[in-house]
GUMI-546937 format. One line per 5 residues: their letters; for each residue x, y, z of C-alpha. Coordinates in steps of 0.1 Angstrom, whole numbers, plus 5000, padded with zeros to 4 digits. Example, Ala and Ser with C-alpha at 12.3 -4.5 7.8 and 13.67 -1.06 7.14 Angstrom:
as> 5123:4955:5078  5137:4989:5071
END
This chain:
mlkqn> 9698:9019:4815  9672:9021:4788  9660:9057:4784  9623:9059:4774  9613:9089:4754
eivql> 9578:9097:4743  9570:9120:4715  9538:9139:4722  9518:9159:4698  9490:9182:4708
dagrl> 9459:9186:4687  9463:9223:4679  9429:9222:4661  9412:9212:4694  9429:9241:4712
eelfv> 9419:9265:4684  9383:9253:4687  9383:9261:4724  9397:9296:4718  9371:9303:4691
qlges> 9342:9290:4712  9352:9306:4745  9373:9335:4736  9409:9340:4745  9406:9348:4782
caedv> 9381:9321:4790  9399:9295:4770  9432:9303:4787  9414:9299:4821  9400:9265:4809
vcral> 9434:9253:4797  9452:9265:4829  9426:9247:4851  9428:9216:4830  9466:9216:4833
eelaa> 9464:9218:4870  9438:9190:4871  9460:9168:4849  9490:9173:4871  9469:9165:4902
rlsst> 9453:9134:4885  9486:9121:4873  9500:9123:4908  9469:9107:4922  9470:9079:4897
ercyr> 9506:9071:4907  9499:9074:4944  9469:9050:4941  9491:9025:4923  9517:9026:4950
emrfe> 9490:9021:4976  9473:8993:4956  9440:9012:4955  9432:9001:4919  9396:9012:4919
dmrka> 9406:9048:4928  9434:9045:4903  9409:9036:4876  9388:9066:4885  9417:9090:4884
arsli> 9428:9075:4850  9393:9078:4836  9392:9115:4846  9425:9120:4828  9408:9108:4796
aiseq> 9381:9134:4797  9404:9163:4806  9430:9153:4781  9405:9151:4752  9390:9185:4762
igmqk> 9423:9203:4755  9437:9182:4726  9460:9157:4744  9448:9127:4726  9479:9106:4732
ladva> 9476:9111:4769  9439:9102:4768  9448:9070:4749  9474:9059:4773  9451:9067:4803
rdvtt> 9425:9044:4786  9452:9017:4783  9458:9020:4821  9421:9015:4828  9421:8984:4805
cidid> 9451:8969:4824  9432:8974:4856  9401:8959:4842  9419:8928:4830  9439:8925:4862
dgtal> 9473:8925:4844  9498:8938:4869  9528:8936:4847  9511:8955:4819  9497:8980:4844
aatla> 9532:8988:4858  9546:8994:4822  9515:9013:4811  9515:9035:4842  9552:9044:4836
rllrv> 9543:9053:4800  9513:9074:4812  9536:9094:4835  9561:9100:4806  9534:9110:4782
gegsl> 9517:9132:4809  9550:9150:4817  9557:9155:4780  9522:9167:4773  9522:9192:4801
seiwd> 9556:9205:4790  9545:9208:4754  9513:9228:4762  9532:9251:4785  9558:9257:4757
lqdit> 9529:9263:4733  9514:9289:4757  9547:9307:4761  9549:9311:4723  9513:9323:4719
i> 9510:9346:4748
END
């Protein structure tokens, strides 16, 4: 079986900007809420795909883009954008592959930021 592995890299500069703008406590709250939303939206995106609700899937993926960019997860935002493109061009094969990549990148990104928080707190 082919094992897929995605290397994720957070934009530490974007996170630092958030902490400077909002202060440590508020920024931590924003990041924690964003992580919860990302996990929920990733789950929703996958569920919509299984249920063939592609318009709802597109909305969930679009919201992933905004949240990801806010907290420095540019790769996740880029892959979510690719998912919406696959929906827009009605390419089912590409959508299946890109959704699988989105879930891998999402999982890796969430793990990476939790690890980063463990180091800085």
